[in-house]
N, C-alpha and C positions, 0 to 999 in steps of 0.2 A: 315796190322799191324796198320795203322793209324785209319781205320774204327773200329777195335776192341777196341782201346783205347777210341775213342769217345763214343762208346756204354757203356763201363764200367763207364765213367764219368757220363753219364745220369743216370745209375742205382744208383751210389753213391749219386747223387743229389736227386733222388726220395726218397731213404732211409733216407737221412738227413732231408728232409721236413716232412716225416711221423714221425720221431723221435721227432722233435720239436712240432708237433701238439699233440702227445701223452703226452708230458711233460706239455704243456699248459692246456690240459684237465684234468690233474691229480689234485686231491684235495690238494696235497701238494704244488702245484705251488703258489708262494707268491702273484700273481696278479690274482687269480681266480675270476671270475665274481661273485661268491657268496658273495664277500665283497662289491660289488657295490649296492647301493640302487635301487630297482626296481621302475619303473614308475607306479604310481597308476592309476587305472581306474577312470573315472570321478565320482566325488562324491561331493555333494554340501552342506553337513551338516556343521554346525558350533558348536563348543563346548566351554564352558567357565568353567574354573577350578580355584578355589580359594585355595591358599596354603600359610600358615603362617609358617615361619621357626623358629624352636627352636633347639638350639645346643644340649641340653641334651636329649630331648624326640623325636626329629624328626619333619618332616613336619606334621602340624596340630596335633602334639603331639603323633601321632600313625602311621605315614607314610602310608596313605591309598593307595590302588591300584587304578590306573587310567586306564580306558578302553576307547579306541577311535576306530574309523574305519579308515582304509586306505583311504586317500583323504580328511579327515576332516581338517577344519581350526580351530586350537585350540588357544584360548586366555587364558593365565595363569595370574591370578591376584596375585601378589606376595607382601609379606610384612614380616618384621622381628618381631617375637614375643618376642625376648630377646634382642633387640637393638644391635645385633652383625651383622657382615658383612656376607652375604650369596650370593649364586648364584644358579640358576636353570639350570640343564643340563640333557638332555635325551641322554643316551649313545647309539647312533645309531650304532656305530662301535663295540660296546661290547668289548672295550679295557680298560675302566676305566683308562685314562691317569693320569699322576702324577699332583700334585698341580700346578696351574698357578696363577700368581699375578693378572691377569685380570679376574679370575673366570671362564675362558673358556679354553678348551683344546687347545694346540698349533696347529696352522695350518700347513699343510692341515688336515682338519678333517670334518666329515659329521655330527657331533653331533649338536643338537639343544641347544643353550645356550643363557641365558638372559643377561649375564654379571653381574657385581656386583650390589647389592643393599644393602645399609647400613642404620645405624640408622639415618643418616642425609638425606636419600632419601625422596622425596615427595611420600608418600604412597597413594594409592597402586601403585606399578610398574606393567605396563601391558606389557606382552611379547607375541607376536603372531607368530605362525609358521604353516606350512602345513605338515600333516603327509604323506610325500612323500617317505616313506621307506617300506620295506617288512613287511607284517603281521607277528607277532610273539611276544615273550616275551622279553622286554627290562627293564632297570631300569632308574629311574630318581634320581638325587642326588644333593647334594651341594658340590662343589669342595673344600670348606674349611672344611667341616665336613662329608666326604664320608662314615664314618663308622656308624654314628648315624642318619644322614639325608639321607636315601635311601629307595626307594619304588619301587614297580613293575609298569611298564608302558606297558600295553597290547594293541597291535594293532590287531584288527580283520579285516578279509577280507571284502570288501564291499559286501552287499547283492544285490539282484535284484533292479534295480532303472531305472529311465528314465531321459533324458535331454531334454530341450526345447530350440530351437534356431529359428532365423528368417533369411530369405534370400529374398531380401536384408535386412540388418539391419538398413539401412539409406536410406531415399527417399527424392527427391526434387519434389515438386508438386505445380502446378499453382493454384491460387485462383479459386474456382468454379469447380475444377476437382476432380477425384478419382484416387487412386493408390492401388496396391496390394503388400502385402508381404507374402511369403510362410512361414507358421509356421511348423517347423519340430520337431516331437517328436521321440526321438531315444531310443531304448532299450539298457540298460546297464546291464551287468551281467545276460543276458538271461531273462530280464524282459518281461512279457507278460501281457497285460491287456488293459483296457479302460481308456483313459485320457480325461477329460473334459477341454475345453478351455474357458477362459474368458479374458476380457480386462478392464483395468481401464480407467477412463476419462483422456483425454490428459492433459499434464502439460507443459505450462499453458493451461487453457481451450480455446476452439475454434475449435477443430476438431470433426468430427463425425465418428463413426464406424458403418458399416452395417452388421457386424457379420462375421462368418466363413463359408466357403463352406461345411465343414464336421465337425460335432461336436455332440457327442464326437468322438475321433479317436481311432481305435483299433490298438495297437502296437504289431507287431509280435516279437517273440524271435529273438534277434540279428538283427532286422530290424528297419525300420522307418515308420512313418505315417505322412501324410502331409495334411494341410488345408490352403486354401487361405484366408487371412485376408484382408478385404477391408476397406480402410480409405477414407473418404470424406471430402473435404475442402470447406466449404461454401464460396461464393464470398465475404462475409463481413469479413472473417478471416484476421487478420493483418499479414503481412509478418513477418517472424522470425523463431526461432527454437522451436520445440515441441517434446514431447516424449510420447509414450504410452507403458504401461507395459502389456504384455500378459502372463497369468498364465495358466499352465497345472497342473491339480491335479487329484488324485484318492482318495480312502478312507484313505490312510495313508501318502501320500507324496504330496508335492507341489513344483514346480519349475517355474521360470519365465524367460522371455527374454524381452529386451527393443527394441522397434522400434523407431528410431529417424527420424524426418521429418524436412525439411526446406521448408517453404511456401514462394513462390515468387509471385510477382504481375506483370502484363503487364506494360511495361515502354518504354521509348525511350531515345536515346542519341542525343547530338547536338555538332557539331564541326564546326570550321571555317577553310577554306583552301583557301589561305594561312592564317597562324595565325598572320602574321605581314605584314604591308603595308606601303610603302613610297609614299606620294602624294605631288608634288610641289604646292606652292601657286598658286591659280588661276586654278588649274587642278583638276582631279578627278581620282578615282580608284575603283576597285571592288574586292570583295571576295565572295566565295561560302559558304553558310551555309547549311550543310547537316544534316538531321534528319533521324535516323534509328530506326526501331522497335526492341524492346527487349521482349522476352517471349510472342510473339504473339500480341503485342500491335498494334492497328489500331485506328486512330482517327484524329481529326483536331487539329493542333498545331498553336497557334497564336504567332507571332514574334514581339518583341519590342527590343529597344536598348537604352542604356544610355551611356553618355560620362563622363569621369573623370573631364573635364572642357569644357565649351561651346566653340563653334567655328565651326568645320566642320558640314556639313549637311549630315544626314544619311537617306537612304530610302531602303525599301525592295521591291523586285519584285519576287513573290507576298509576302504579309505580313501575309498570312495565308495559310498553306499547309495541305493536307490530307495524313498522313503517312500510307502506306499500311502494312498489316500484314506481318511480316517477310521480309520487304523490306525497301527501303530508298527513300527520295525525297529531292530536293534542292531548295533553294531560293537564289537570288543574292542580296547582300548588296552593295549598291553604296555609296561611300564616296566622297563628294565634298568639296574642299578647296577654291572654287571661291567665290568672293564677290556676295552678293545677289542683289545689285543695284549700280547705278552710284556713289552714295554718301555714300555707306556702308563701314564699316571698314573691311579691308582685314583680312582673317583668320590668326591668329598668328602662327608663326613657333613654333615647339616644339613637344614634345611627348604627346600622348593621349592614354588612355585605353578605348576601346569600349567593353561594356558588352552586349552580345546578349542573350536574354532570350526567351525560348520557353515554352509556357504554354498550358496545356490541362487538364482541370478540376483541380484536386488537384496535378497533376504532374507538377513540375517546374524544369527546368534544364537550365544551362547557359554555354556559351563559351565566351572567351575573344579574342580580336583582339588588337595587339599592333600597333598603328598608329603613323606615323611620318610625320609632315607637314614641307616641306623644302622650300628653297628660290626659287623664280621663275626667279630672275635676275642673279643669279650666282655670286653675290658680294662676294668677298673674295675667289672665286674659279678660277681656270685656265679657259681661254676661251675655248669654245667648238671647236672641229675640223672644224665644218662648218664655224664658224666665222673666225677662223684663215685662212682657205682656201680662204674665200671671200676676206679677207684683202690682202692676197698675190696676188690674181688675179688682184685686183684693182691696186696695186702697179706696177705690171708688165705692165698693160695697160698704166699707166701714163708714165712710163719710155719709153715704145715703142713709145708713141706719141711724147715725147720730141726728141727722136732720129730721128724720121721721119721729124719733123719740121727742125731740124738742117741740115739734109741732103738736104732739099729742098731750103734752103736759097741760093740766088745767090752769087757767088764769086766776091769780089771787087779787081780791079786791083790796084796795088801800084806802 
């Protein structure tokens, strides 16, 4: 009996699911997907439309039909011909909503709307939007004057076309080297045909191009065609950001893509370890100066140092190092706070800043060392453990001697 009930419940569940799916698929279902705008296929055309609003006679005095293609980027140049308040609305939802004080249908809404433009507006008013809704017949209108200012807005399906892209679209390349980006031409809406590739000079100037491995390319229906685009960077090119525009064209269409480049130069880094050093008066200390290659740098780097104020003596060992490609090398910086002679002035206590500079041709980099020269006598400080220990030992020895002498003295009879 229990098994039979379980089977009946499964049957009722399946029937309920099928019923819900049939309702959703019905044209009468209020959330039918036919109300949602479709995603247009790629299209790269731009359109500019000029409209002047007149309350009595309509847009441009005759409400002309506007025809665009799905995927177009449309710029509408708007102004008022009768000094009245107007708005531009494309009724994407085909519901012609009631008047709104903002000039646009109340949200949520998929309509394209410019908002208000009035006699006090700075003309012309520019409103741009993408035709991202289903091909078909729509209307455009003014929400303030929807009976007189209304015209047809026709959206055509996109025809055969192609798109141009690059992979990678950005490159980092070292001075004196080359790099490749693959240019991809993609068929859109069953485009078939030959596409010729070309490139503009780099912006800013400085890069060189050696052409395409395949040119023109033959694009199959629904497929792609590829060509390697080679970019050469002369050794004299300044480091920085560059861009090159690659254009694909046939007899009727032209599209482009931008390849961005960052040009880098061989270089090196310099660091001090440790970056701070405490040296007592009359003593010395050391720190390690490490130089490392960047971007394949190799060469000789000369080391120099400067002090924020005179005093300590600084020496490198060695003062010139050969940095290996993609490697590191070190030099020892010795800091002396000792007097240079019997009658010389001792190095003053205090804080110093040491700047260590590495130079190789036009490349110059620096590192800093925080140097503190302290007291050698310990004045004003607690005695060291060694001094305290020695003093205690001496005191114990004196006391022991006195005790020994007293014990050895002869006793006097009274």
